[in-house]
Z-matrix of the N, CA and C atoms (Angstrom, degrees):
N
C 1 1.476
C 2 1.528 1 107.76
N 3 1.317 2 114.85 1 134.66
C 4 1.471 3 121.17 2 177.56
C 5 1.508 4 108.70 3 -117.81
N 6 1.329 5 115.52 4 157.68
C 7 1.475 6 121.24 5 -178.53
C 8 1.534 7 109.97 6 -114.37
N 9 1.320 8 114.61 7 138.47
C 10 1.451 9 121.71 8 -177.22
C 11 1.510 10 110.12 9 -132.01
N 12 1.311 11 115.32 10 149.04
C 13 1.456 12 122.23 11 174.97
C 14 1.524 13 108.67 12 -105.80
N 15 1.344 14 115.86 13 130.71
C 16 1.449 15 121.68 14 178.34
C 17 1.542 16 107.33 15 -109.70
N 18 1.321 17 115.98 16 130.49
C 19 1.464 18 120.69 17 179.62
C 20 1.526 19 109.25 18 -133.86
N 21 1.330 20 114.03 19 140.21
C 22 1.474 21 120.89 20 173.62
C 23 1.507 22 105.80 21 -104.09
N 24 1.332 23 116.43 22 123.13
C 25 1.450 24 122.24 23 -178.79
C 26 1.509 25 111.02 24 -107.52
N 27 1.317 26 116.18 25 138.56
C 28 1.447 27 121.74 26 169.50
C 29 1.533 28 104.92 27 -124.75
N 30 1.327 29 115.41 28 106.06
C 31 1.453 30 119.47 29 -168.49
C 32 1.518 31 107.03 30 68.99
N 33 1.332 32 116.37 31 -129.37
C 34 1.478 33 119.80 32 176.98
C 35 1.520 34 112.26 33 -97.54
N 36 1.322 35 117.78 34 0.29
C 37 1.454 36 121.86 35 -177.70
C 38 1.519 37 112.12 36 -89.73
N 39 1.316 38 116.43 37 137.01
C 40 1.467 39 121.85 38 172.86
C 41 1.522 40 106.82 39 -87.12
N 42 1.341 41 116.23 40 116.32
C 43 1.453 42 119.82 41 -176.57
C 44 1.524 43 112.36 42 -101.57
N 45 1.326 44 116.16 43 -20.71
C 46 1.476 45 121.87 44 174.86
C 47 1.508 46 107.25 45 -144.21
N 48 1.331 47 116.06 46 138.54
C 49 1.461 48 120.28 47 176.72
C 50 1.500 49 110.63 48 -142.44
N 51 1.304 50 114.42 49 138.21
C 52 1.466 51 120.80 50 174.88
C 53 1.549 52 105.07 51 -129.20
N 54 1.300 53 116.14 52 115.66
C 55 1.450 54 121.33 53 -172.36
C 56 1.529 55 111.83 54 -99.39
N 57 1.317 56 114.51 55 152.08
C 58 1.468 57 124.39 56 171.31
C 59 1.536 58 112.67 57 53.35
N 60 1.320 59 116.07 58 51.55
C 61 1.452 60 120.62 59 175.79
C 62 1.511 61 109.10 60 -83.67
N 63 1.302 62 117.37 61 122.22
C 64 1.469 63 123.08 62 -177.17
C 65 1.510 64 110.15 63 -80.45
N 66 1.331 65 115.99 64 124.62
C 67 1.471 66 122.65 65 178.33
C 68 1.527 67 108.45 66 -138.94
N 69 1.320 68 115.99 67 155.33
C 70 1.467 69 120.95 68 178.61
C 71 1.514 70 111.51 69 -65.88
N 72 1.339 71 116.43 70 -42.48
C 73 1.454 72 121.10 71 177.98
C 74 1.542 73 108.44 72 -159.49
N 75 1.312 74 116.30 73 178.74
C 76 1.468 75 119.74 74 -175.19
C 77 1.529 76 112.41 75 -67.46
N 78 1.323 77 118.81 76 -26.85
C 79 1.473 78 119.50 77 177.41
C 80 1.519 79 112.15 78 -64.32
N 81 1.312 80 116.90 79 -27.13
C 82 1.454 81 120.67 80 178.41
C 83 1.516 82 112.63 81 -70.80
N 84 1.319 83 118.98 82 -7.49
C 85 1.454 84 122.82 83 178.82
C 86 1.536 85 112.41 84 -74.86
N 87 1.348 86 118.03 85 -24.40
C 88 1.443 87 120.43 86 -173.50
C 89 1.531 88 114.88 87 -60.58
N 90 1.295 89 121.11 88 -44.57
C 91 1.469 90 118.71 89 177.06
C 92 1.527 91 112.69 90 -58.29
N 93 1.308 92 117.04 91 -37.40
C 94 1.472 93 121.36 92 178.71
C 95 1.542 94 110.29 93 -68.88
N 96 1.307 95 115.84 94 -41.24
C 97 1.475 96 119.61 95 176.78
C 98 1.498 97 111.71 96 -60.22
N 99 1.324 98 117.05 97 -46.61
C 100 1.440 99 121.55 98 -178.96
C 101 1.536 100 109.78 99 -64.60
N 102 1.317 101 118.30 100 -40.29
C 103 1.451 102 121.21 101 176.28
C 104 1.501 103 112.95 102 -62.49
N 105 1.341 104 116.72 103 -43.72
C 106 1.462 105 120.43 104 175.88
C 107 1.505 106 110.52 105 -60.66
N 108 1.311 107 118.03 106 -46.10
C 109 1.468 108 122.48 107 -177.66
C 110 1.533 109 109.96 108 -60.11
N 111 1.304 110 117.44 109 -42.72
C 112 1.475 111 119.96 110 -178.03
C 113 1.543 112 111.94 111 -69.54
N 114 1.323 113 117.55 112 -19.31
C 115 1.457 114 119.42 113 -179.83
C 116 1.544 115 112.44 114 -90.08
N 117 1.321 116 117.41 115 -8.20
C 118 1.466 117 120.60 116 -176.88
C 119 1.501 118 110.83 117 -87.14
N 120 1.335 119 115.42 118 139.97
C 121 1.495 120 120.75 119 175.66
C 122 1.520 121 110.41 120 -116.60
N 123 1.321 122 118.92 121 -20.96
C 124 1.460 123 121.81 122 -179.53
C 125 1.525 124 110.34 123 -69.80
N 126 1.330 125 117.93 124 137.20
C 127 1.452 126 121.04 125 179.17
C 128 1.529 127 111.35 126 -74.48
N 129 1.320 128 115.59 127 153.14
C 130 1.463 129 120.54 128 171.42
C 131 1.519 130 114.97 129 76.81
N 132 1.300 131 118.31 130 20.39
C 133 1.465 132 120.06 131 -179.52
C 134 1.520 133 111.51 132 -85.91
N 135 1.319 134 115.96 133 150.36
C 136 1.458 135 123.01 134 174.47
C 137 1.522 136 107.52 135 -127.55
N 138 1.322 137 115.14 136 154.38
C 139 1.455 138 120.45 137 -179.72
C 140 1.532 139 106.30 138 -117.32
N 141 1.325 140 115.44 139 127.55
C 142 1.488 141 121.50 140 179.71
C 143 1.510 142 109.00 141 -118.09
N 144 1.341 143 116.01 142 136.53
C 145 1.435 144 122.72 143 175.32
C 146 1.525 145 106.83 144 -118.93
N 147 1.313 146 115.02 145 129.43
C 148 1.471 147 121.72 146 -179.82
C 149 1.504 148 110.48 147 -119.46
N 150 1.342 149 115.05 148 144.39
C 151 1.474 150 121.57 149 173.55
C 152 1.518 151 108.44 150 -75.05
N 153 1.336 152 115.02 151 173.84
C 154 1.452 153 121.53 152 -179.85
C 155 1.545 154 110.90 153 -58.43
N 156 1.316 155 116.82 154 -33.54
C 157 1.466 156 120.98 155 -178.60
C 158 1.521 157 112.35 156 -76.21
N 159 1.328 158 118.12 157 -7.28
C 160 1.459 159 122.03 158 178.71
C 161 1.517 160 114.69 159 97.28
N 162 1.336 161 117.57 160 -1.89
C 163 1.454 162 120.30 161 179.28
C 164 1.528 163 110.14 162 -76.63
N 165 1.356 164 115.40 163 136.50
C 166 1.451 165 120.70 164 175.82
C 167 1.532 166 108.81 165 -74.32
N 168 1.338 167 116.09 166 125.52
C 169 1.459 168 119.09 167 178.91
C 170 1.537 169 111.68 168 -110.35
N 171 1.338 170 117.51 169 -21.00
C 172 1.451 171 122.60 170 177.56
C 173 1.533 172 107.75 171 -143.03
N 174 1.308 173 115.98 172 132.52
C 175 1.469 174 122.10 173 173.34
C 176 1.515 175 105.82 174 -142.34
N 177 1.328 176 116.26 175 115.60
C 178 1.470 177 120.21 176 -175.66
C 179 1.526 178 108.70 177 -144.51
N 180 1.325 179 114.89 178 146.02
C 181 1.452 180 120.49 179 176.01
C 182 1.514 181 110.06 180 -69.09
N 183 1.314 182 116.30 181 145.95
C 184 1.467 183 119.73 182 -178.88
C 185 1.509 184 111.76 183 -63.03
N 186 1.327 185 118.02 184 -36.83
C 187 1.458 186 120.29 185 178.79
C 188 1.540 187 110.50 186 -63.40
N 189 1.312 188 116.06 187 -44.60
C 190 1.480 189 120.27 188 178.31
C 191 1.507 190 110.99 189 -63.21
N 192 1.322 191 117.99 190 -39.46
C 193 1.474 192 120.99 191 -179.84
C 194 1.525 193 110.79 192 -66.26
N 195 1.319 194 117.22 193 -34.40
C 196 1.474 195 119.34 194 177.78
C 197 1.524 196 111.06 195 -65.19
N 198 1.301 197 117.27 196 -26.60
C 199 1.460 198 121.88 197 -179.15
C 200 1.527 199 112.77 198 -88.87
N 201 1.324 200 116.32 199 -2.66
C 202 1.469 201 121.29 200 -177.89
C 203 1.533 202 109.06 201 -60.54
N 204 1.300 203 118.00 202 138.76
C 205 1.465 204 120.21 203 -176.43
C 206 1.535 205 112.47 204 -55.91
N 207 1.301 206 116.75 205 137.81
C 208 1.461 207 120.31 206 -179.87
C 209 1.529 208 112.78 207 -64.78
N 210 1.333 209 117.59 208 -20.48
C 211 1.446 210 120.70 209 176.47
C 212 1.543 211 111.22 210 -59.96
N 213 1.323 212 115.56 211 -30.79
C 214 1.485 213 119.35 212 -179.66
C 215 1.514 214 110.98 213 -64.53
N 216 1.336 215 116.65 214 -31.04
C 217 1.470 216 119.71 215 179.37
C 218 1.538 217 110.99 216 -68.05
N 219 1.299 218 116.61 217 -32.03
C 220 1.474 219 121.18 218 -176.40
C 221 1.521 220 113.48 219 -78.76
N 222 1.343 221 118.40 220 -17.01
C 223 1.451 222 120.76 221 -176.30
C 224 1.503 223 112.16 222 -84.10
């Protein structure tokens, strides 16, 4: 089990953060990213996922994440 930090960015500001989310691997982050994206109403938001070491492994715009294929949620 690995731990990841999820952050919603608006510009350079972190407006939402969820720390130390336990996931099997980084691919398991996509359903959470899509769920976060669908809950956002503010324009221009990005979603960043960081590993325990602090390295960014995923950075995607919320609009793009909302368009992510629904098949990715099922995997």
